[in-house]
C-alpha positions, 0 to 999 in steps of 0.5 A, spaced: 790 818 564 794 820 570 790 826 570 783 823 570 785 819 576 787 825 580 780 828 578 777 821 580 780 821 587 779 829 588 771 827 587 771 821 591 774 825 597 770 831 596 764 826 596 766 823 602 767 830 606 760 832 604 757 826 607 761 827 613 759 834 614 752 832 612 752 827 618 754 832 623 749 837 620 744 831 621 745 831 628 745 839 629 739 839 625 735 834 630 730 832 628 730 831 621 725 825 620 720 821 624 720 820 631 716 814 634 713 813 641 713 806 642 706 805 646 705 798 650 698 797 649 693 796 644 687 801 641 683 805 647 683 811 651 690 811 653 693 810 646 688 816 644 691 820 650 698 819 647 696 821 640 694 828 643 701 829 646 705 826 640 701 831 635 703 837 640 710 834 640 710 834 633 708 841 632 713 843 637 719 840 633 716 841 626 717 833 625 712 827 625 711 823 631 708 817 631 705 813 636 706 805 635 702 800 639 706 794 641 702 790 646 704 784 649 707 781 656 704 787 660 708 792 657 714 788 656 714 787 649 714 795 648 720 796 652 724 791 649 722 793 642 724 800 644 731 798 647 733 794 641 733 801 637 738 806 636 739 811 642 739 817 637 733 820 639 728 818 634 725 812 639 721 815 645 719 809 650 711 811 653 713 808 660 707 806 663 708 804 670 706 797 669 712 795 665 717 801 668 716 799 675 711 794 677 714 788 672 721 789 674 719 789 682 715 782 680 722 780 677 719 779 670 723 785 667 731 786 667 731 793 668 729 799 673 726 806 672 733 808 673 735 805 667 732 810 662 732 818 661 726 822 663 723 827 658 717 829 661 711 826 665 705 824 661 698 823 663 695 820 670 689 815 670 686 816 677 683 810 681 677 810 686 673 805 690 665 806 688 659 802 689 652 802 687 648 809 688 643 808 693 646 802 698 643 802 704 648 798 708 653 804 708 653 811 706 660 812 706 667 809 705 668 809 713 662 805 714 663 800 709 670 799 712 666 798 719 661 793 715 667 789 712 670 788 719 664 785 722 663 781 716 670 778 714 670 775 707 663 777 705 664 783 701 666 782 694 669 787 689 673 787 683 679 790 680 678 787 673 684 782 673 687 779 679 694 782 681 694 788 677 695 795 679 688 797 682 688 790 685 694 792 689 692 799 691 685 796 694 688 790 697 693 795 701 687 800 703 683 794 705 689 791 709 690 798 713 683 797 715 683 790 717 678 788 712 678 782 708 674 782 702 674 777 696 677 780 689 673 777 683 676 777 676 671 780 671 671 783 664 672 791 665 665 792 662 661 787 666 665 789 672 662 796 671 655 794 670 655 789 676 658 794 681 652 799 679 647 793 679 649 791 686 652 784 684 658 786 687 659 790 693 664 795 691 670 795 686 675 799 682 672 805 678 677 809 673 676 816 672 674 814 664 669 810 667 666 815 672 667 821 666 662 817 662 657 816 667 658 820 673 651 819 676 652 811 675 656 810 681 657 812 688 664 814 689 666 812 696 674 814 696 678 817 691 685 813 691 689 819 690 691 826 694 692 830 688 687 835 688 686 834 680 684 827 682 679 829 687 676 834 682 676 828 676 671 824 681 666 830 682 670 832 689 669 825 692 673 824 699 680 822 698 685 818 701 688 824 705 681 825 708 681 819 712 685 820 718 689 814 717 696 813 713 695 808 708 702 809 705 699 812 698 701 818 695 703 822 689 703 817 683 703 811 687 696 809 687 694 810 680 696 809 673 700 813 669 706 814 664 712 818 663 716 819 656 723 816 656 729 815 652 734 810 652 740 812 657 745 812 652 741 817 648 746 824 646 745 829 651 743 834 645 738 830 642 735 829 649 735 836 651 731 838 644 726 833 646 725 835 653 724 842 651 719 840 646 715 836 651 715 841 656 712 846 651 707 841 649 705 839 656 704 846 657 699 847 652 692 849 653 689 845 647 693 839 650 691 839 657 683 840 655 683 834 650 686 830 655 681 832 661 676 831 656 678 824 655 677 823 663 684 823 665 689 828 668 695 831 664 701 831 669 706 837 670 712 834 672 719 835 668 725 830 668 728 833 674 722 830 678 723 823 675 727 820 681 723 823 687 716 822 683 718 815 680 722 812 686 716 814 691 712 809 686 717 804 686 717 804 694 710 804 694 708 798 689 713 794 693 709 795 699 703 793 696 705 787 694 705 785 701 698 787 701 696 781 696 699 776 700 696 778 706 689 778 702 690 771 700 692 769 707 687 772 710 681 769 706 685 762 706 684 762 714 676 763 713 675 757 709 
């Protein structure tokens, strides 16, 4: 009986040691189960682009990577969901600019972009200002600004939802030129239709809108100085060609995402993900698939994160003031 007890003890000890070794090997063999990318919006073009990157990342890691749509509270719900999961490398945060930078600036989230570890930049969604084709009151953006100065408060435009990122960017441009215009809330599909019909004087046109109907808009100004953004809008004039400092550069005046993990994610797992993301984002099939969906794949890596995203944070803080300026100037005209 005593001998039997010793045998049982040895078996238990061996089992425990095997389990411990397996745990250690699990870290060394990362990843060995499905990785989730927590995505902050519902179905649509942005989700499709994240799925393209996730598929490539899965192939580079030889491990499934799923994109989990978690919409709510302008992206905040997705961030909260991801941050409540273990910091083990199996949860990636799809860090779009709204929940990552804008919502904290508005006091609606208790984190900053510095509270995460960057893996890689993802995609950018450039913005532009467009109007109907054949407009006779102006033939370019500068002439529209001159018209706007001569007719304060008469121009009507839309950014879809008020106080969103396109609204902030356009308001900043208008403030720089001293042009007071009225922002009209719209459903996106109706907005593009009424811009093309001339019901609205001008408005926000995204790169996906333009790529679907390049003949339907006269693009007056591309709200980015990045060459790829200008090319995405058929070579239309860009903000760096206006001869005036708008205070907008890099990713500041557009939508984008950056793939992130929690700050306490182990360095080894983080580096494995970073290396795989770099390979995925360099693939020609990934670049062309993203371009075909009307967007731009970004080439920045983790070493660029502070400089690039920090600049966006500073610019968004400035653009908040433009919204206040627009409201005050419109009130004076009543």
